[in-house]
C-alpha positions as CSV (number, residue, x, y, z in Angstrom):
1,M,-4.6,18.6,28.6
2,S,-3.4,16.2,30.7
3,E,0.1,15.0,31.6
4,V,2.1,11.8,32.3
5,E,4.8,12.0,35.5
6,I,8.0,10.1,34.3
7,H,10.2,9.6,37.5
8,I,14.0,9.2,36.2
9,K,17.1,9.5,38.7
10,G,15.5,11.3,41.4
11,K,13.4,13.9,39.1
12,T,10.5,13.9,37.9
13,Y,9.3,15.0,34.7
14,K,5.5,16.1,33.1
15,L,4.6,15.2,29.9
16,P,1.4,16.1,28.1
17,V,-0.7,13.6,26.8
18,I,-2.1,14.2,23.2
19,T,-5.5,12.5,23.1
20,G,-7.4,11.4,19.3
21,T,-10.7,11.5,18.6
22,D,-11.5,8.2,18.9
23,G,-10.4,8.4,22.8
24,K,-7.3,6.8,22.0
25,E,-4.0,8.4,24.3
26,G,-0.4,9.0,23.4
27,I,2.2,10.7,25.3
28,D,4.0,13.5,23.6
29,L,7.8,13.2,23.7
30,T,8.4,16.3,21.6
31,E,10.6,17.9,24.9
32,F,11.8,14.2,26.3
33,Y,15.6,14.2,24.9
34,R,15.8,18.5,26.1
35,K,14.3,17.7,29.1
36,T,16.2,15.1,30.3
37,G,18.8,14.2,27.9
38,L,17.5,10.2,27.3
39,V,15.9,9.0,24.0
40,T,13.3,6.1,23.7
41,V,14.2,2.8,22.0
42,D,11.5,1.6,20.0
43,P,13.0,-1.0,17.9
44,G,10.4,-1.0,14.3
45,L,8.8,2.3,15.7
46,F,5.7,0.1,16.5
47,N,4.7,2.2,19.8
48,T,5.7,5.3,18.5
49,A,3.4,8.2,16.5
50,L,4.8,9.4,13.4
51,G,2.2,12.3,14.2
52,L,-1.2,13.4,13.8
53,S,-2.9,12.4,10.9
54,K,-7.4,12.9,9.9
55,V,-6.8,10.5,7.3
56,S,-7.4,6.9,8.6
57,R,-8.3,5.1,11.5
58,R,-6.5,1.8,12.5
59,D,-8.1,0.0,16.0
60,P,-5.8,-3.2,16.4
61,E,-7.9,-4.5,19.3
62,K,-11.3,-4.0,18.1
63,G,-10.9,-4.6,14.5
64,E,-11.5,-1.9,13.3
65,L,-10.1,0.8,9.9
66,T,-12.3,3.8,8.5
67,Y,-11.3,5.8,5.9
68,R,-11.9,9.7,6.6
69,G,-14.0,8.2,9.5
70,Y,-16.0,5.9,6.8
71,D,-16.3,2.4,7.2
72,L,-14.5,0.2,5.2
73,K,-17.3,-1.7,4.3
74,E,-19.5,0.7,3.7
75,L,-17.1,2.2,1.2
76,A,-16.4,-1.0,-0.5
77,Y,-19.7,-1.8,-1.3
78,Q,-20.8,1.7,-2.4
79,S,-18.0,3.7,-3.0
80,T,-15.3,3.2,-6.0
81,F,-12.0,3.5,-6.2
82,V,-12.3,6.8,-7.4
83,E,-14.7,8.2,-4.9
84,T,-12.5,6.8,-2.3
85,S,-9.3,8.6,-3.8
86,F,-11.2,12.1,-3.6
87,L,-12.1,11.0,0.1
88,L,-8.7,10.3,1.5
89,I,-7.2,13.1,-0.6
90,Y,-9.3,15.9,0.3
91,G,-10.9,14.9,3.2
92,N,-14.4,14.6,2.2
93,L,-17.2,12.7,0.4
94,P,-17.6,14.7,-3.7
95,T,-20.2,16.4,-4.2
96,K,-21.6,14.8,-7.7
97,Q,-19.6,18.3,-9.4
98,E,-16.8,17.6,-7.4
99,L,-16.5,13.5,-8.4
100,S,-17.6,14.6,-11.8
101,D,-14.5,17.0,-12.0
102,F,-12.2,15.4,-10.7
103,S,-13.0,11.7,-13.0
104,S,-12.2,13.7,-15.6
105,R,-8.9,15.1,-14.8
106,L,-7.9,11.7,-14.0
107,S,-8.8,10.9,-17.7
108,K,-7.6,14.1,-18.8
109,H,-4.1,13.3,-17.5
110,S,-4.1,9.8,-18.2
111,M,-1.3,10.2,-20.9
112,I,2.6,10.3,-20.4
113,H,4.9,12.7,-22.3
114,E,5.8,10.7,-25.2
115,D,9.5,11.6,-24.6
116,M,9.1,9.2,-21.6
117,L,8.4,6.4,-23.8
118,N,12.0,6.0,-24.3
119,L,12.3,5.3,-20.7
120,F,11.2,2.1,-21.2
121,D,13.6,1.1,-23.8
122,G,16.2,1.2,-21.2
123,F,15.2,-1.5,-19.1
124,P,15.6,-5.1,-20.3
125,G,12.5,-7.1,-20.6
126,V,13.4,-9.4,-16.9
127,A,13.6,-5.7,-15.1
128,N,11.7,-5.8,-11.6
129,P,8.5,-3.5,-12.4
130,L,8.8,-1.6,-9.6
131,A,11.7,-1.0,-10.9
132,V,10.7,1.0,-14.0
133,L,7.8,2.2,-12.1
134,S,10.1,3.7,-9.8
135,V,12.3,5.3,-12.0
136,M,8.9,6.5,-14.6
137,V,7.2,7.7,-11.5
138,T,10.5,10.2,-10.5
139,S,10.9,11.1,-13.7
140,L,8.0,13.1,-14.0
141,S,9.3,15.6,-11.4
142,S,11.0,16.5,-15.0
143,Y,8.0,17.6,-16.6
144,Y,6.3,18.8,-13.5
145,L,8.7,21.3,-12.4
146,E,6.5,23.4,-9.9
147,E,6.7,23.0,-6.6
148,Y,4.1,22.3,-4.2
149,E,4.7,24.8,-1.7
150,E,5.6,27.7,-4.5
151,K,1.4,26.9,-5.6
152,L,-1.1,24.9,-3.6
153,D,-3.6,24.9,-6.4
154,M,-0.7,23.2,-8.7
155,G,0.1,20.8,-5.9
156,V,-3.2,19.6,-5.9
157,D,-3.1,19.2,-9.8
158,L,0.5,17.6,-9.6
159,I,-1.7,14.9,-7.6
160,A,-4.0,14.0,-9.6
161,R,-1.8,14.1,-12.4
162,L,-0.1,11.3,-11.1
163,L,-3.3,9.0,-9.3
164,A,-3.7,9.5,-13.5
165,K,-0.6,8.3,-14.7
166,I,0.3,5.9,-12.3
167,R,-2.0,3.2,-14.6
168,T,-0.9,4.2,-17.7
169,I,2.9,3.6,-16.2
170,A,2.2,0.5,-15.3
171,A,0.0,-0.6,-18.2
172,F,3.3,0.0,-20.3
173,T,5.3,-1.2,-17.7
174,Y,4.3,-4.1,-18.4
175,K,3.5,-4.3,-21.9
176,H,7.7,-3.5,-22.4
177,A,8.4,-6.3,-20.8
178,V,6.4,-9.0,-23.1
179,G,7.4,-7.2,-26.2
180,H,3.9,-5.3,-27.0
181,P,3.1,-2.5,-28.6
182,F,1.3,0.3,-25.4
183,V,-2.2,0.7,-25.9
184,Y,-3.0,4.0,-25.0
185,P,-5.9,5.1,-22.4
186,L,-9.3,5.8,-23.5
187,D,-11.1,8.7,-21.9
188,K,-14.6,7.1,-21.8
189,N,-13.4,4.2,-19.6
190,P,-13.7,4.5,-15.8
191,Y,-10.4,4.3,-13.8
192,C,-10.3,0.4,-13.3
193,T,-11.7,-0.2,-16.7
194,N,-8.8,1.6,-18.6
195,F,-6.2,0.2,-16.4
196,L,-7.3,-3.6,-17.6
197,Y,-8.4,-2.4,-21.0
198,M,-4.4,-1.2,-21.6
199,M,-3.1,-4.4,-19.7
200,H,-5.3,-6.7,-22.3
201,K,-5.8,-4.9,-25.4
202,L,-4.5,-5.8,-28.4
203,P,-4.3,-3.8,-31.6
204,A,-6.0,-6.9,-33.5
205,D,-9.0,-7.4,-31.2
206,N,-11.6,-6.1,-29.7
207,Y,-11.3,-6.4,-26.2
208,N,-13.9,-5.6,-23.8
209,V,-13.5,-5.7,-19.8
210,P,-16.4,-7.5,-17.9
211,E,-18.4,-4.7,-16.2
212,E,-17.6,-7.6,-13.3
213,F,-14.1,-7.3,-13.7
214,D,-13.9,-3.3,-13.0
215,R,-16.5,-3.4,-10.0
216,I,-14.0,-6.5,-8.3
217,L,-10.8,-4.0,-8.8
218,N,-12.7,-1.2,-7.9
219,Q,-13.3,-3.1,-4.6
220,M,-9.8,-4.5,-4.1
221,W,-8.4,-1.3,-4.6
222,I,-10.8,0.3,-2.0
223,L,-9.3,-1.7,0.5
224,H,-5.6,-1.4,-0.3
225,A,-6.2,2.8,-0.2
226,D,-4.9,3.0,3.1
227,H,-4.0,1.3,6.0
228,E,-2.5,3.9,8.8
229,Q,1.4,4.0,8.7
230,N,2.5,1.0,6.7
231,V,5.9,0.8,6.4
232,S,5.9,2.3,2.8
233,N,3.2,5.2,3.5
234,T,5.7,5.9,6.0
235,A,8.6,5.6,3.6
236,V,6.7,8.5,1.8
237,Q,6.0,10.5,4.8
238,V,10.1,10.3,5.9
239,V,11.3,11.2,2.6
240,G,8.8,13.9,2.2
241,S,9.4,15.4,5.5
242,T,12.7,16.9,3.5
243,Q,10.3,19.3,1.3
244,A,11.5,16.4,-1.5
245,N,9.1,17.0,-4.5
246,L,5.6,14.6,-5.0
247,F,7.5,12.4,-7.1
248,A,10.7,11.6,-5.2
249,S,8.4,11.0,-2.4
250,I,5.8,8.6,-3.9
251,S,9.1,6.8,-5.7
252,A,10.4,6.3,-1.6
253,G,6.9,4.3,-1.2
254,I,7.1,2.4,-4.0
255,M,10.5,1.0,-3.5
256,A,9.2,0.1,0.2
257,Q,7.2,-2.4,-2.2
258,W,10.0,-3.9,-2.8
259,G,10.0,-6.1,0.2
260,A,8.4,-9.6,0.6
261,R,7.2,-8.0,4.1
262,E,5.5,-5.1,2.7
263,G,4.5,-5.8,-1.2
264,G,5.4,-9.8,-1.7
265,R,2.2,-11.5,0.2
266,P,-0.3,-11.4,-2.6
267,T,2.7,-13.5,-5.1
268,A,3.7,-15.5,-2.1
269,A,-0.6,-16.8,-1.7
270,I,-0.3,-17.7,-5.5
271,G,2.4,-19.5,-5.4
272,L,1.5,-21.8,-2.0
273,I,-2.2,-22.4,-4.3
274,E,0.5,-23.5,-6.8
275,D,2.4,-25.6,-5.0
276,I,-0.5,-27.4,-3.8
277,I,-1.5,-28.0,-7.2
278,K,1.5,-29.1,-8.4
279,T,2.6,-31.3,-5.5
280,K,-1.1,-32.8,-5.8
281,T,-1.8,-32.3,-2.1
282,P,-5.4,-32.5,-1.1
283,V,-5.5,-28.9,0.6
284,K,-6.5,-30.3,4.0
285,D,-3.4,-32.0,4.3
286,Y,-0.9,-29.2,3.0
287,F,-2.7,-27.4,5.8
288,E,-2.2,-30.4,8.5
289,R,1.6,-30.0,8.6
290,F,1.1,-26.3,10.0
291,K,-0.5,-27.8,12.5
292,R,2.2,-30.3,13.5
293,G,4.9,-28.1,13.7
294,G,6.8,-29.4,10.6
295,L,6.0,-26.0,8.6
296,T,5.7,-22.3,9.4
297,I,3.1,-20.0,7.6
298,R,5.3,-16.8,6.5
299,T,4.1,-13.8,4.5
300,N,2.1,-16.0,2.2
301,G,-1.2,-14.5,3.0
302,F,-2.2,-15.1,6.6
303,G,-2.6,-13.4,9.1
304,Q,-1.9,-9.7,9.7
305,K,0.3,-8.1,13.0
306,A,-1.2,-5.1,12.9
307,Y,-4.9,-6.5,14.5
308,D,-4.9,-8.3,17.9
309,V,-8.2,-9.4,16.3
310,V,-9.1,-10.5,12.5
311,S,-8.6,-8.3,9.8
312,P,-11.5,-6.3,8.7
313,R,-10.0,-6.0,5.3
314,A,-9.6,-9.7,5.6
315,Q,-13.7,-10.1,6.4
316,V,-14.9,-8.0,3.4
317,A,-12.7,-9.1,1.0
318,R,-13.7,-12.6,2.0
319,E,-17.6,-11.3,1.7
320,I,-16.4,-9.5,-1.8
321,I,-14.5,-13.1,-3.2
322,K,-17.4,-15.7,-2.1
323,D,-19.8,-13.7,-3.9
324,F,-17.6,-12.9,-6.7
325,Y,-16.7,-16.5,-7.4
326,K,-20.3,-18.3,-6.3
327,D,-21.2,-18.2,-10.1
328,R,-17.9,-18.3,-12.2
329,K,-16.4,-21.7,-13.8
330,L,-12.9,-22.0,-11.2
331,S,-9.9,-22.3,-13.1
332,P,-7.5,-24.7,-11.0
333,V,-6.0,-22.0,-8.6
334,E,-9.4,-20.3,-8.2
335,D,-10.6,-23.9,-6.7
336,I,-8.1,-24.4,-4.7
337,A,-8.0,-21.0,-3.2
338,L,-11.8,-20.6,-2.5
339,Q,-11.1,-24.4,-0.4
340,I,-8.2,-23.4,1.1
341,D,-10.6,-20.1,2.2
342,E,-13.4,-23.1,3.6
343,V,-10.7,-25.1,5.6
344,V,-8.7,-22.1,7.2
345,W,-11.4,-20.3,8.2
346,N,-13.7,-23.3,9.9
347,D,-10.4,-25.0,11.5
348,S,-9.7,-23.4,14.6
349,Y,-5.9,-24.0,14.9
350,F,-5.6,-21.5,12.4
351,M,-8.2,-19.0,13.9
352,E,-7.1,-18.7,17.2
353,N,-4.0,-18.1,16.0
354,L,-5.1,-15.7,13.8
355,L,-3.7,-17.6,10.8
356,Y,-6.7,-17.1,8.7
357,P,-6.2,-15.5,4.8
358,N,-5.6,-12.2,4.8
359,L,-6.6,-9.0,2.0
360,E,-3.3,-10.4,0.6
361,Y,-4.3,-13.6,-0.1
362,Y,-7.8,-12.7,-1.4
363,S,-6.0,-9.8,-3.5
364,G,-3.6,-11.6,-4.7
365,L,-6.4,-14.2,-6.0
366,V,-8.2,-11.4,-8.0
367,F,-5.4,-10.1,-9.4
368,H,-4.9,-13.6,-11.1
369,T,-8.5,-13.6,-12.2
370,L,-8.1,-10.3,-13.6
371,G,-5.1,-12.0,-16.1
372,I,-2.5,-10.3,-13.4
373,P,1.3,-11.9,-14.0
374,K,2.6,-12.8,-10.3
375,N,5.7,-9.8,-11.1
376,M,3.0,-7.3,-11.6
377,F,1.2,-7.6,-8.2
378,S,3.4,-5.3,-6.3
379,V,2.6,-2.8,-8.8
380,M,-0.9,-3.4,-8.3
381,Q,-0.8,-2.5,-4.9
382,V,1.3,0.2,-5.4
383,I,-2.0,1.4,-7.3
384,G,-4.1,0.5,-4.6
385,R,-2.2,2.2,-2.1
386,L,-1.3,5.6,-3.5
387,P,-4.2,6.8,-2.7
388,G,-3.7,7.1,1.0
389,W,0.5,8.4,-0.3
390,L,-1.1,11.1,-1.5
391,A,-3.3,11.6,1.2
392,H,-0.8,11.8,4.0
393,W,1.7,13.7,1.4
394,R,-0.1,16.3,1.2
395,E,-2.0,16.2,4.9
396,Q,1.9,16.8,5.9
397,R,2.1,19.4,3.1
398,M,-0.9,21.5,4.5
399,K,0.5,21.5,7.8
400,G,3.2,23.8,7.3
401,D,5.0,23.3,10.4
402,F,6.5,19.7,9.8
403,S,9.8,18.9,10.8
404,K,12.2,16.8,9.0
405,V,11.8,13.1,10.5
406,R,15.3,12.4,11.9
407,P,15.1,9.5,14.4
408,K,18.3,9.0,17.1
409,Q,19.8,5.8,18.3
410,I,21.8,3.8,20.8
411,Y,25.7,3.6,19.6
412,V,26.8,0.6,20.9
413,G,30.3,0.0,19.0
414,E,33.4,0.4,19.5
415,N,35.5,3.4,21.3
416,Q,38.4,5.3,21.3
417,R,40.5,3.2,18.6
418,K,43.3,4.3,17.1
419,Y,43.7,4.2,13.2
420,I,46.6,1.9,12.6
421,P,48.9,2.8,9.0
422,I,48.3,0.0,5.9
423,A,52.1,-1.1,7.0
424,N,51.8,-2.6,10.3
425,R,48.5,-4.1,10.1
426,L,48.6,-7.9,10.4
C-alpha cells in the first residue's frame, strides 16, 4: 500500500493511500484526527468517500457508470429491472433458476397485511405520497420483527419482501389519494406490469398493460437503480450505520427524495414543458432566454453535476426515448418534450455548458406517458432507486465491522457567554 506525506506545523504525517480496482485513489483519513488533532472540512462531502463499495462505479471524468462491473447501457437494453435488482443486491447476474426463484418470491410477497390498509385512512387525500410511503414502509417493521444480524437469510428475505411490497404500497397510496378502490397484484404479472396494473385498473374495466409500457418502465427503473453515493443512498447508509432495521433505513432514503434537489427534477421538467404549452412560446424562443442570461435553468431536468462530461444515463435514456416515441401519436407534452430534446442537443451553448436533458427529464416524460401523475414522480424514483439502496444497506451489514457515521465539525459560534436571569434581560 502506498502512502502520502502531509506536513503540518513542522511535523510529517504518513497516511495510507487506498487504490480501487479501477485505479482511482483516495487518502485514508481514518487515523488523521487521532494523529494530528485536526479535522478536514468538506461541505457536501464532495471530496469524501463514505467507504469502500463493490456495488457501482461512477467515473465523472469519463462519463461512465457500471453496476457490479456491467455497463449501464448493456443492462438497460438486455436486462430487466428484476434481474438488475438481483445483480445489485447479491453481486452477480442470476442463473436461470435463481432468477425464476427471485421473481417468484417477489410475486409471493407482493401483498401487504390487511391491517395496513387501515393506515391509509389516517392520511388525507392531499397528503404528499412520499409521506405516506415512508410511514407505510416503516410500519412494515411491526410485521417483520426479525433482526438482520440475528439471521442473515431472514435479512435477505426481508430485502425481497420490501422490493416486492414497495410497488403495492405505492399503487395503494395513489388509489387512496384519488378515492379509488385498491387493486390487488396478480402473481402472473411481471414486476413492472403488476405496478401499472395496480395503478390504473378499475373494477369496472378490463385494463391490460401494453407490452411497450412494461419494457420502457423496466428500462427507466434500471437507469435509476443505483448512482453510487447520491444523497438518498447516503441517507440510507447513515441511518443503517446505527444498526437501524431495514425498513427504518429505507424510510430515510425515501425522505431524502422529498427535496427538489434530489427527487423533484422529473416533476419540474414536466412543469417546464407545460409552461411552454401554456404560454404558447416556440421552443427555440423559450430557450433563447436562457442563452441571453435572463433566466437560469434550475433543477428542472437539465445537466448533471455528478459528471464533468455528458451523463451516461442521459445518453442511454435519450436513445431509449427516441426509439420509443418514433412511431407513437404524440400528446402535446410529448411533442414539446421531443422538440426540446432536438433544440438543446443541437445547440452548442447548452452542450458546452452541459445543460443537456438529463435522466430525470426523460424519466419524467416516460412517467407522464404511462399515466403517472406528477405528484407520484418522486415515488416512481423511489421504486427505481430501491435496489441500489438495498444493495448498499446489505453490503454495509455483510461487512460486519462498519462504524456508526459520526462527522465532526468546526464550531464558529460565540464562546464563554454567561447566563442572564430573565428578570435582568432587556
